C-alpha positions in Angstrom: 82.4 -11.3 152.9 81.7 -8.2 154.9 82.7 -8.6 158.5 81.8 -6.4 161.5 83.8 -6.4 164.7 82.3 -4.7 167.7 84.8 -3.1 170.1 87.8 -0.7 170.0 90.7 -2.2 172.0 93.9 -4.3 171.5 91.9 -7.5 171.6 89.7 -6.3 168.7 92.8 -5.3 166.7 94.2 -8.8 167.2 90.9 -10.3 166.1 90.7 -8.1 163.0 94.3 -8.7 162.0 93.7 -12.5 162.2 90.3 -12.4 160.3 92.1 -10.4 157.5 94.1 -13.5 156.7 91.0 -15.1 155.3 91.0 -14.6 151.5 87.1 -14.4 151.3 87.0 -11.3 153.5 86.4 -8.2 151.4 85.7 -5.6 154.1 86.0 -5.3 157.9 84.2 -2.7 159.9 85.2 -1.9 163.5 82.6 -0.3 165.8 84.0 2.0 167.0 87.6 0.8 166.5 90.4 3.2 167.2 93.2 5.2 165.4 95.5 2.2 165.1 92.7 -0.2 164.1 92.0 2.2 161.2 95.1 0.8 159.4 93.3 -2.6 159.1 89.6 -1.9 159.1 87.0 0.9 158.4 86.2 2.5 161.8 82.6 3.5 162.4 81.7 6.0 165.2 79.2 3.7 166.8 79.8 2.9 170.5 80.2 -0.7 171.6 77.2 -0.3 174.0 74.9 1.3 171.3 73.0 -1.9 170.5 70.5 -0.1 168.3 73.2 1.7 166.4 75.2 -1.6 165.9 72.1 -3.4 164.5 71.1 -0.5 162.3 74.6 -0.4 160.8 74.8 -4.2 160.3 71.5 -4.2 158.5 72.3 -1.2 156.3 75.7 -2.6 155.2 74.4 -6.1 154.8 77.0 -7.5 157.1 77.7 -11.3 156.5 79.2 -12.1 159.9 79.6 -10.2 163.1 82.0 -10.6 166.0 80.9 -9.1 169.3 84.1 -8.9 171.3 83.7 -6.9 174.6 81.7 -7.9 177.7 79.3 -5.0 177.8 77.5 -5.4 174.5 77.3 -9.2 175.0 75.7 -8.8 178.5 73.4 -6.1 177.0 72.2 -8.6 174.3 74.0 -7.5 171.1 74.1 -11.0 169.7 70.4 -11.5 170.3 69.5 -8.3 168.6 71.8 -9.0 165.6 70.5 -12.6 165.2 66.9 -11.4 165.2 67.8 -9.5 162.0 69.3 -12.7 160.5 73.0 -11.7 161.0 75.2 -14.5 162.0 77.4 -13.8 165.1 80.3 -15.0 167.1 79.6 -14.5 170.8 77.1 -15.7 173.4 73.5 -14.5 173.7 72.5 -12.4 176.6 71.2 -15.3 178.8 74.6 -17.0 178.5 76.8 -13.9 178.8 75.5 -13.6 182.4 78.3 -16.1 183.3 80.5 -12.9 183.3 77.8 -10.4 183.8 77.0 -11.6 187.3 79.6 -13.0 189.7 76.7 -14.3 191.9 75.3 -16.2 189.0 78.6 -17.9 188.1 79.4 -18.7 191.8 76.0 -20.3 192.3 76.3 -22.2 189.0 79.6 -23.7 190.2 78.2 -24.6 193.6 75.1 -26.2 192.1 77.1 -28.3 189.5 80.1 -29.0 191.8 82.7 -27.2 189.6 85.8 -26.5 191.8 86.0 -22.8 193.0 86.7 -20.8 196.1 84.2 -21.0 199.0 82.1 -17.8 199.1 79.3 -15.8 200.6 77.0 -13.3 198.8 75.8 -10.0 200.4 73.4 -7.3 199.3 73.2 -5.7 202.7 76.2 -3.6 203.8 75.8 -4.3 207.6 75.6 -8.0 207.0 78.7 -8.0 204.9 80.7 -6.0 207.5 79.4 -8.3 210.2 80.6 -11.4 208.3 84.1 -9.8 207.8 84.6 -9.5 211.5 85.4 -13.3 211.7 86.1 -14.1 208.0 89.6 -15.6 207.2 92.1 -13.0 206.0 93.3 -12.4 203.3 90.0 -12.5 201.5 88.8 -11.6 198.0 85.9 -9.1 197.5 84.2 -9.0 194.1 81.6 -6.6 192.7 78.7 -8.7 191.3 78.4 -6.9 188.0 80.8 -5.7 185.2 83.5 -3.3 186.4 86.0 -3.0 183.5 88.0 -5.9 184.9 88.7 -3.9 188.1 85.9 -5.0 190.4 88.0 -7.5 192.4 90.0 -6.5 195.5 92.3 -8.8 197.4 92.1 -7.6 201.1 95.3 -8.5 203.0 94.0 -7.0 206.3 90.6 -6.8 207.9 90.7 -3.0 207.6 91.2 -3.3 203.8 88.3 -5.8 203.6 86.0 -3.3 205.4 87.2 -0.5 203.2 86.7 -2.6 200.0 83.1 -3.5 200.9 82.2 0.1 201.9 83.7 1.5 198.7 81.7 -0.9 196.5 78.4 -1.0 198.4 78.3 2.5 200.1 80.4 4.7 197.9 79.4 2.9 194.6 82.8 3.1 193.1 81.6 0.6 190.5 78.1 2.0 190.3 75.3 -0.5 190.6 77.8 -3.4 189.8 78.8 -3.2 193.5 75.3 -3.2 195.0 75.8 -6.9 195.6 79.2 -8.4 196.5 80.8 -11.8 196.7 83.3 -12.4 199.5 85.3 -15.4 198.9 88.2 -17.6 200.1 91.7 -16.5 199.1 93.3 -19.2 196.9 97.0 -19.7 196.4 98.9 -21.1 193.4 99.9 -20.2 189.9 97.3 -18.4 187.8 96.4 -19.6 184.3 94.2 -18.1 181.7 92.6 -20.5 179.2 90.4 -19.2 176.4 88.2 -21.8 174.7 86.1 -22.0 171.6 82.7 -23.6 172.3 79.6 -24.1 170.3 77.6 -25.3 173.3 78.6 -28.9 172.8 82.3 -29.2 172.0 85.0 -27.3 173.9 88.3 -26.5 172.1 90.7 -24.9 174.5 93.3 -22.5 173.0 96.9 -22.2 174.1 97.1 -21.3 177.8 98.5 -17.9 178.9 99.9 -16.0 181.9 98.7 -12.4 182.5 100.6 -9.7 184.4 98.0 -7.5 186.1 100.1 -5.2 188.3 101.3 -1.9 187.0 104.9 -2.2 188.1 107.8 -4.7 187.9 107.9 -7.4 190.4 104.1 -7.6 190.5 103.9 -4.3 192.5 101.7 -1.3 192.1 98.0 -1.1 191.3 95.9 -3.6 189.4 95.5 -2.8 185.7 93.7 -4.3 182.8 96.9 -6.3 182.1 100.5 -5.1 181.4 101.5 -8.1 179.3 101.1 -11.8 178.6 103.0 -14.9 177.6 101.8 -18.1 176.0 101.8 -21.0 176.6 101.8 -20.9 180.4 104.5 -23.4 181.6 102.6 -24.1 184.8 99.7 -25.6 182.7 100.8 -29.1 181.9 99.1 -31.7 179.7 98.1 -33.5 182.9 96.5 -30.4 184.4 94.8 -29.7 181.1 93.1 -33.1 181.2 91.9 -32.5 184.7 90.5 -29.1 183.7 88.6 -30.6 180.8 87.0 -33.2 183.0 86.3 -31.2 186.1 85.8 -27.6 184.8 85.5 -27.0 181.0 82.9 -29.6 180.0 81.0 -29.5 183.3 80.6 -25.7 182.8 79.2 -26.1 179.3 76.9 -28.9 180.5 75.8 -26.8 183.4 74.9 -23.9 181.1 72.9 -26.2 178.8 71.1 -27.7 181.8 70.1 -24.1 182.8 68.8 -23.4 179.3 71.7 -21.0 178.6 73.6 -22.5 175.8 77.0 -20.8 175.5 78.4 -20.2 172.0 81.6 -18.2 171.5 84.8 -17.8 173.4 84.6 -18.8 177.1 87.5 -17.5 179.2 88.5 -19.6 182.2 90.6 -17.8 184.8 92.1 -20.6 186.9 94.2 -21.0 190.0 96.3 -24.2 190.3 95.9 -24.7 194.0 97.5 -27.5 196.1 94.0 -29.1 196.0 93.8 -29.0 192.2 92.7 -26.4 189.6 89.9 -24.1 190.6 87.9 -21.4 188.8 88.7 -17.8 189.9 86.4 -16.3 187.2 84.7 -16.8 183.9 84.6 -14.2 181.1 82.1 -14.5 178.3 84.7 -13.3 175.6 88.3 -13.2 174.6 90.6 -11.8 177.3 92.6 -8.7 176.8 95.7 -8.9 176.5 95.6 -12.7 176.4 94.1 -12.6 172.9 97.2 -10.7 171.7 99.4 -13.8 172.4 96.9 -16.6 171.7 95.7 -15.6 168.3 99.2 -15.1 166.8 99.8 -18.8 167.6 96.6 -20.0 165.9 97.4 -21.9 162.7 93.8 -22.5 161.7 91.8 -19.7 160.0 90.1 -17.8 162.7 87.0 -16.8 160.7 86.4 -20.5 159.8 86.5 -21.5 163.5 84.1 -18.6 164.4 81.7 -19.7 161.7 81.8 -23.3 162.9 81.0 -22.1 166.4 78.0 -20.0 165.2 76.8 -23.0 163.1 77.4 -25.5 166.0 79.8 -27.5 163.8 82.9 -27.2 165.9 83.2 -31.0 166.1 83.8 -31.0 162.3 86.6 -28.4 162.5 90.2 -29.0 163.2 91.7 -26.3 165.3 95.5 -26.2 165.4 98.1 -24.0 167.1 101.8 -23.4 166.4 104.2 -25.2 168.7 105.8 -21.9 169.5 105.8 -19.3 172.3 104.5 -15.7 172.3 105.1 -12.6 174.4 103.0 -9.4 174.5 104.3 -6.3 176.2 101.8 -3.5 176.9 103.0 0.0 176.2 101.0 2.3 178.5 100.8 6.1 179.1 103.0 6.9 182.1 100.8 7.2 185.2 98.3 4.5 184.2 96.1 3.2 185.9 96.0 6.6 187.6 96.1 10.0 185.8 98.0 10.2 182.5 98.4 12.6 179.6 97.4 11.9 176.0 97.9 13.5 172.7 101.5 12.5 172.1 102.4 11.3 168.6 103.0 7.6 168.2 105.6 6.4 165.7 106.2 2.8 164.6 109.4 1.6 163.0 110.3 -1.6 161.2 110.1 -4.6 163.5 109.9 -8.3 163.8 106.5 -8.5 165.6 102.9 -7.2 165.6 101.5 -4.0 167.2 97.9 -4.1 168.4 96.5 -0.7 169.2 94.1 0.1 172.1 94.2 3.7 173.5 95.1 5.4 170.3 93.3 7.9 168.0 93.9 10.1 164.9 94.2 13.7 165.9 93.0 16.8 163.9 96.4 16.9 162.1 95.9 13.3 161.0 98.6 11.9 163.3 98.3 8.8 165.5 98.4 9.8 169.2 98.0 8.1 172.6 94.5 8.5 173.9 94.2 5.9 176.7 96.0 4.2 179.6 97.0 1.1 177.7 98.1 2.3 174.3 99.5 -0.7 172.4 100.4 -4.3 172.8 103.6 -5.4 171.1 103.7 -9.1 170.4 106.4 -11.4 169.1 106.5 -15.2 168.6 109.5 -17.5 168.6 110.5 -21.2 169.0 111.1 -20.6 172.7 109.7 -18.3 175.4 113.0 -16.8 176.1 113.4 -15.8 172.4 109.8 -14.5 172.2 110.4 -12.2 175.2 113.7 -11.0 173.8 112.0 -10.3 170.4 109.0 -8.5 172.0 111.2 -6.1 174.0 113.3 -5.4 170.9 110.1 -4.6 169.0 109.0 -2.3 171.8 112.0 -0.1 171.1 110.5 0.7 167.7 107.1 2.0 169.1 107.6 5.5 170.5 105.5 8.2 172.1 106.5 10.8 174.6 105.2 9.3 177.9 105.4 5.6 177.0 105.8 3.2 179.9 106.1 -0.6 180.1 107.0 -3.3 182.6 110.5 -4.7 182.0 109.8 -8.2 183.5 107.0 -9.7 181.4 107.5 -13.4 181.2 110.3 -13.6 183.9 108.0 -15.5 186.3 107.3 -18.0 183.5 111.0 -18.5 182.7 111.7 -19.1 186.4 108.9 -21.8 186.4 110.5 -23.4 183.3 113.9 -23.4 185.0 112.5 -25.0 188.1 111.0 -27.7 186.0 
């Protein structure tokens, strides 16, 4: 089988490594991939948002199955375009990907179908938004309506910060047109949980829960990033809470999308907050999370391609999906200075280790060497019988991935270990 994976980050590398385990796979192409992914797939210089180029390549190479991994091509309709040419895909069509593509759509969907989420107001007029903020409860959460590379959410802890956030989105256009409309919502408290789920538009199969670490510095300090590390499973997400989520959030979301004529097939990401009033949805993503994928897929026992094909064929009910009863930890190695300015071009060396390296911001330079070329460079993942051992193994593995200005948080998983100790 010839497989095509659209995307070029750590998430895509994790997907590719897992798909490679299927003995029927003869070739994997990554569009565009990256220097690290090139070790496991043939990288093709076609951008993830170049829908025309993606389709042309898939048709020319007679691709048997395509995985569209990032949000942008999904929201732009890559799956629709590929399916029109008879190419089977894993990922939602454009009219379903809107669940991530528009915060306003997803909030209104939850309101209409009584799916628990934070209270909110929507504004397309700057003056109206500022007027509302004069009396709004603080802290508050301000979200750009459209896609913003996972950075379009600002938690304003003072009224001044709230005014600045709204002005930066609506007036200064820091997120382009994505911030023309904003959602201002209630600030929720409680442990955060990420749950990725396979769904064929009928059945929902949640994967192992995870805990992301968004802040750049130890102790959850510093700027928000795309994620500095993850652990799985999340100890705050108990079997009882999972049952509540299935009944009040997961299935109702799928049923709501079907009722709206927007059948969702692919991976639906639920960003949850376990509030004192029960689990609530913070956000939906229309695809695998990054870096959550890097801890969830290593724990998947069932063949990933088989599950993806079952999703595409709407036969998930007939497929058993199993996960290892283990823990995983992923530590992100970033370029020093990320998410601000950083320097690239430093050679990356990888020694022998007990773990996996998933490359993101890496490329092959003119001398044929692998060098850092992005903020988040690599995710180093280890699995073990316990979370404590997985964390220990991951940090030991990190020591074997070297480049001149490498930086990582030293406390990934510590919050989860504290939660386990507290029982």
